[in-house]
N, C-alpha and C positions, 0 to 999 in steps of 0.2 A: 614237732615243728616250734621253733623258738616264736615266743610273743612277739617280736621285732619284724621277722617273717613271716607273720602275719598278717599283719597290720601290711606290709609292703607286698602283699599278694589281693589285698582287696581292691574291690572294680565293683561295678554299677552294671549290672547284669536289664538288656533294656530288649533284649528277646528272649521266647521261653517255649520250651518243647511241647508244643501240644496236646499231647500224650495225656490221660487221665492220671491222676495217680490213684495206684491203686486203697481200696476203704483200708484194707490193712495198716498200709502206711501212715494213711490222713488220722486215724483211731490211734499208735503210736506218737502221731503226734502231738495232738492233742490231749494226751494220757500225761505226757512229758512235760510241756505247757502248764497243766494245770500246776507242777509239781516245783515250778520256778517261784523260786523269793521275790518277796513285795514286802513292803515298810510293813512292819508293827503285820505280819500275814493277812495284811487287806485284799489282795488281787484286786486292785481299781482298774479294770480290764473287763471286757468283753471278748468271748470269740465265738465267730460266724461261720460258720461251713455253710458252703452255696455250691452244688451239682446239677448237673443238668438243665432242665429246663429254670426252676433260680433261677439261677448262674449266667446262662443267654439272657434272663430278664433282665437280671443286673446291672449284667454289661450292657445292654442297647438302653435303659436309664441314666451309666453315665458316661455314655459316647455321645446322647445326643445332647 
């Protein structure tokens, strides 16, 4: 796919599938995110993964 085609197909997602993402997929995504480039290899971000009761608690706080 060409870059311009990719830009043309860009859209915002406002509805998500409620099925949980398998643990193996989450771990693979986190591993790949850790390899992403950053300025001077500083990686000025944190990644937090919340599932289960913790996720529901965070969701309740955000929507209240």
